[in-house]
N, C-alpha and C positions, 0 to 999 in steps of 0.2 A: 292723151286719149287712153282710156283703159276700159276693160270690160270684165265682168266676172264669169263670162262663158268660156268653155274650154276651147282648145284648138286641136282636137284629136286628129290623128293622121288620116283617118278614114272619113273625115267630115268634109262635105262640099262647102267651100267658102266663097263669098264675094263681098266686095267693099262698096258701101254707100258713099254719097258725097260727104257725109259727116265723118267718114272714116271708121265707123263702127261695123262690126261683123254680123252678118246674118248667117247663122249656122244651122244647117239642117241636120240636127243630131237627135238621137233618141232622148226621150224625156228624162229617162233615168240618168243619163250622162250629164245632162244639164243640171239636174238636182244636185249631183255630187259636187259640182264646182260652185254653185250659187249659194249653197247653204252656209251659214256662219260657221267658221272654223273654231272648234273647241278642242281643248287638249284632252286626248284620250291616251290609253296605255299603248295601243298599237293601231296602225292603219290596217284596214281590212286586207288580208292576204299576207301581212308582214308579221314577223315575230320580233321585230326590233322595237324597243321601248323608246321611241323618239318623241314622245309627248309628255314625259314626266319631269323634265328639267333636271335630271341627274345623270351620272355616268355609270351607274351600277345596275346589274340585273335584279329586278324586284320579284320576278316570277320565274321559277325554275324552268329551264328549257328555252327561255327567250334570249334575245341578243340585246346588247347595249354597248356603250363605248368601251367597256372593260373587255369585251370579246367581239368587237366589231369585225365584220367580214370585209376583206380587201381594204384595210385601213391605210390611209395616207395622212401625214401630219405636216402642217406648215407652221414654222416658228418665226416670229418677228425679230428683226434686229432691235436691240434695246440699248439704252444709254443716251444721254443728252446730246452727245456729240456724234453719235453713230447711227441713231435711229433714222430710217429713211421714209420718204413719203413721195407722192406725186407733187409736182410743182403747183404753186397756188393757182387757183382758177380752173384746175382740171375738172372736166365734167365726164359723166359716164359715156357719152357718145363719142368722145375724143379717143382716137386710136394712137395718134402721135403724142406721146407723153414725155415728160422729163422727170427723172428720178433725182431727188435732192436728199441730202443728209443734213443732220444737225437741226432739223426742224421738228420738234416734238409736237405731235398732234394734241389737241385738247384731251383731257383725261378720259372723258366718256368715249372718245373716238380712238383711243390708243389701244389697238389690238395687240394681243400677246401670242395667240396661236389659233389655228383652226384645224378641224378634222373633217375628213371626207371618207365615207364608206358606201358600199353598194352591194346588192345581191340580187339574185333572180328568184322569184317566187315559183311555186310549183306550177302555176298556170302561165309561166314565162313572163309575167310582168316584171319590169325593171324598177327596183326601188333605190332611191338615192337618200343618203343620210348626211346631214351637215351639222357642224357644231363650231362655236366660236368662244373665245375667252378674251376678256378685256382687262385693263389694269385697274380702273376705278368705276364704281357704280354711281353715276349721276343721272338717274332716271332713264330717259329714253335711250334707245340704241337703234341706229339705222345703218345697215350694211348690205352689201351685195356679194354674192358668190358668182364669179365669172367662170363658166365651164366651156372650154374651147375644144374643138376637134383637133386642132394642131397646136403644138407648143410654140412659144415665141423664143426663137434662138437667142441665147445670151442673156435671157431675163432671169436673173438669180437674185438671192438676197444681197449679194455684194455689188450688183449692177448700179451704176450711177450714170447720169446724163440722159441723152435721148434714147427712147425706146419706142418702136412701133409695134403695137400689140398685133399679133397674128390672129385676126378674126376672120371666120368663114361663115358664109350664109348658113343659118341654122344653129350657130352657137347659142348658148343659153345663159341668161343672167337670172339668178334667183335673188329676189329682193326680200330682205328680212327687216321689217319695221316694227319696233317694239316701243310703245308709248310710255313705258315706265311701270305699267301694271297690266294685268290681264294677259290675254293670249296674243302673240305677235301676228301681224298680217304678213302672209307669204304670197309672193307673186312671181310670175314667169314672164320674161321678155326674150325675144329672139333677135339675133343680129340680122338686119334687113339690108339688102343691097338691091340694085336693079334686077339682079338675077332671081330674087325670090320675093319681091314686093315693090311697093311704091312709097313715096314720101308721106302719103296720107296714113301709112301704117305706123309711122314713128310714134313713140310714146310721148315725146316732148318737143322735138326740134323741127319736124317737118322737112328735114334735109337728109338725104341719103349720103353715106350709110348711117344707120342709127339702130338703137335698140327699140324694137317695136312689137306689134302684135301681142300686146301685154294682156295677161290674164291674172286675175286674183284667184288664188287657189282656195277652195272650200275644204271642209273636213272629210269629204269623200276621197280626196286624193292627197291631202297634205295635213300635217299637224306640226305644232311647234310649242316650245315652252322655254321660259327663262327661269333659272332657279330662284325659288322664294325663300330659301334658307341655305345655310352652308352645306356644301356637298364635297365629298372626297373626290380627288382627282387621281384615278388609278393609272392613267397613261404616263403621267410624269413620274408618279411613284414618290417614295420617300415621305409618305404621310402628308402630302400636299392637300390643302383644303381651300376651296373657293368660296368666298363670302357671297352673300345674297346679291343677285344681279350681275355677277361676273361671268356667268355661263349661259349660253343659249344653244338650243338644238332644234333641228327640224327633220322631218321625214317626208318624202314626196314619192308618189307613184308616178314615175316619169311616163310610163306607158299610158296610163289613164289620163294623164295631163296632156297627151298629144305631142310629146317631145319627139317621138320617133315617127317618121313618115310611114304611111301604110305601104307594106311590101318592099321597103328599102332598108338595107343594113346600114346602120350609122353608129359611129364610135367616137367617144370623147376621150382625149388623152391628157388634158391639163386643166388644173383648177387653181384659182387664187381668190383672195377675199379683199374687199375694200370697205372702208367706213365712210359714210356721208355725214355732212354737218347737220342734216335734218331729214325728215321723212320725204321731203320734196325730191323727186327724181332729178331735178335740175340743180340740186344743191351741190356745193363743192365737195369733191372727193378729198378726204383728209389723210387717212393712213391706208396702207396696204401691207399684205404679207405675200411674198413672192410665190410663184406657182409651184405646185407639186405635181408629179406625174400620177395619173389615174387611168383606170381602164373601165369606163362606163359605156356599155354597148348593148344594143339589142341584137347584134350580129351573133350568129351561131358559129360553132367551131366543131371540127372533128379531129381528134387526135388518135393516131394508131401507134400502139406500143407493141414491141416484139419481145417475147419471152422465150428463151431457149433452155431446155433441160438436158443435163448430161452432155453439154457441149464440149467437144474435144478442143475447140479453139474459139476465139472471139471474132474471127474474120468471116465466117460463113454468112452470106447474105441471102435474103429471101425477096423475091420480086413480087410486086403488087400492081395490079391494074385497077382502074377506077372508072366511074362513069365519066362522060365527056366533060363535065364541069369541074373535074379535079384532074391533076396530073399524076401519071404513074410514078412509082418510086421503088426503092429497095431499102431494106433495113437489115442490120446485123443484130445479133442478140443484145438486148438492153437498149436498142435504138428506139427512136420516136420520130414520128412525122406529124406535124400539125398543119391543119388547114383552117385559117382564121378568117374573120369577116365574111362569113357565108350567109347568104340569104336563106330564108326558109325554102325547103324543097326536099326532093328525094335524091339520095346519093348512094352509090354502091362502092364497096371496097372488096377486092378478091385477091386472095393469096394464090400465086402461081404454083406450078409443079414443084414438088418438094425435091431438094437436092438429095443425092445418094446418101442413104443411111438415116434420113430424117423422116419422121412421121408427123402428120398434122394431128394435134391433140384437140384444140378447141379454139373458138372465138367467142368473146362475150363483150357486150357494150353496156356502159353505165352512163349515168348523167353526172358522174364524178363521185357519187355515193351509192345510189341505188341502180338496179337494173333499168336500162332505158327501154321502156315498153314500145317505143316507136321503131324498134329494130326487128327485122325478120332475118332468118339464117337459112342458107342452102349450101351445104358443104362448106367450102372455104369462103363463101360470099356473105357479106353482111350488107343488107339493104336498110338504109337509115332514113327515116322520115323526120328530117330536122325541122325544129320549130325556131322561131325568132328567139334569140336569147338563150338557146339551149346549147350546152357544151357537152358533147358526147365523146367518151373515151372508149375505144375498142382495143382489146388486148388479144393478140394472136399468140398462141402457145404451140411450140413444136418440140419434139423429143428426139434426141439422137440415140441410135442403137449402134454399139460397136459390132463389128463383124469378125468375131474371133475364129481361129482354126483350132482343131483338136488333133493331136498326134498320140500314137500309142507305142508302147514298148513291151514285148513279151518277156516273161521270166519263167522258164528259159524259152528260146526260140525253137529248139529241137528237143524232143523227149522220146524215150522208149515207151512203147505201149504199156499202159498201166500206170504211167507217171502222171503227175498233176502240174498244171500251168495256171498262172494268173496274169492279168493284164494291168498295165499302168498307163494312165492317160494324163496329158498335159494340155491346158488351154493357153493359147497365145493370142494377144490382141484383145483380151477381154478387159472390162473395167476392174479396178482393184477390189470392188465389192461384189464381184460376180457371184451369183447364186444359181439356183436351178438344179438340175440333175443330169447324170450321165448314165446311160444304159449300155452295158456290155453284152455282146452277142457273138457266138461262134458259128460259122457257116462251113459247109463242105464244098462250096464252089467259089470261083473267083468273082462272081457277081453279087455275092452275099445275099443269096435268095433261097438257097436250099439247105436242108438239114440244120435249121437253126437250133441252137442250144443257148438258153439264158444263162448269163454269167453274173447277173445281178444288176440292180440300179442303186447308185450311190448319190448322196447329196453334196453338191458343190458349196464350199464355204470360202468366201473371200478369194475366189478364183482357184482354190486348191481342190483337186479331184482325187478322192480316195481310190484305192485299187479295187479291181473286180474280185468277185469270189474266185476261189481256185476250182478248176475243173479237172477231173480224172478222165483220161482218154483210154478207152478199152478196145480200141481198134487202131491199127496202123493206117496211115494215109496223110493227105494234105488237108489242112484246115485254115480258115481265115477269120481273124478277129476284127470286129468293128465296134467303135465307140460312138454313140450318138448323144450330143449335148442338146438339152432342151431349150436353152436360152432363158432369158429373164427380161425384166422391164428395161434394162439398159444394154442387153446383148442379144444378138440374133442367135439362132440355133446353129449347130455345126456337126458335121459327120466326118469321121476319119475315112481315108481311102482304103477300100476293102483289101486290095492286093498289097498294101504296105505292111500287113501283119500276117505273114505266112508262117504257119506252124507246121513242122514236119514231125509226124509221129512214126517212129521206126519200129520194125519188128523186133521182138526179143531175140536173143542169140543164146539158146540153151546149150548145155553140154550133156553128153551121154556116156555112160559106163556100162560094161557087161561083166558078168561073172559066170565061170564054169561051175556046174554042179556035178555031184557024183553021177547022177543019171545023165544020160546024153541029152541034157537040156541046157539052155542058156537063160540068164536073167538080164533084164535091161533096166537101167535107172536113168531118168531124164531130170535135169536140174537147170534152174535159171530161165525156164519158160514162163509164159503168161497164159493161164487158162488153156494149156496145150491140149489139143485133140489131134486126131490123125491115126496113122497106123505105123507098126514097127515090123519089119520083115527080118526073120532070122535065117541065115544061110550058113 
């Protein structure tokens, strides 16, 4: 049983007695899947050249296998005595298989390697890209890519003997049938059990579990091509060339093809490929290449990164709270917290109170490359409207400021009136590259609020503070010096303690001499004073 109609996740389905699907879907969606598939350069919405039958980018800015996103590669075991295959008689619906060695498949079915890639389009559609290589071109090629949600434990290239494939309802089988010329026919089948279907859904066997709910993919959602001339193989490298008919590729819009159920996050983690003896789905499976890990998902993710600037150590942590559908967490500088397999919805992330010495600088969210427009910000809170298939990365940046102290030393600490004094300041606890300025001021009271005299402002360089200007004191008394550091990007400001810089200006101590003159008068000479005034009494 097969149909060329889609199985989109948002489509109402019901099954008739004949097992065919009646799908209430938009007319445009039906047209996309029923029209004949023809090879084109790119699927709508994709920049991957999956329909030209080569591995190189033909148009600048596009993708191909030479620069495939999220590329995974499977390589077959080769050699007459070591090549492996499923035991004879194995059919696609069989999960309990036996792996045998030394049984070389027919040339046209002898697979060499396969490639899987995927990406998310700007509208969040999930695109899957597949490619295969075989040993010999003898016309037609029929193979299936099995894409499982869960990996089969112990199933590797070296596995022999009994293997039970780990299949889950909703797993996908991509059929690739090439008749030897023209464009291949691509189809999708889903793993059906009693949990998600009935025996009438089966593609061939009418017995659960089975591959069923088959759809043939049209050019609106899929494209494929087999090389019609020799092509270079850039992944293997070394100047490898593939002759005509040895390489085939396909691209599928999984979202438009209905692979992902509406409103449900679903992820696939393993892919392998098998060749069939004919285009019939019930034909014997001949060769296979063991599974490789993949990450194909419509699930969204939110990753929070912590960036710290001028950090004195790497141990300081920052707490984050989140909306109820995420768990709270803490991060140190350079740390990261990822929330994966998220359904579409609104999520919030808030950084808590900043630790002492730390300032919040910014938060910004991207889709991995560009600003994520579905985010709004309020202080340290990012509110993220997550879409299916969207991977959002939010970076929180914090800056640490040292809290230095500044101390001063007078030269000298006591001076006679009329003398000059300058101040010296030293920063402690500042960063090695500390800049900013220091302003020196002299006051006449212990609160450093009265009689201010400016002693100059100097520029700090690499934490070094130049001396103040020298000041001359023209009156005796007590004075108090203070140095004020401005701070800079990495250091907070600082002020020296007012009473720690007590300057005593003492009175001058002049000397006097007298001399008798002929007349009954006396003369008086004063020396060593400073701007002396006052009176002299002669007796």
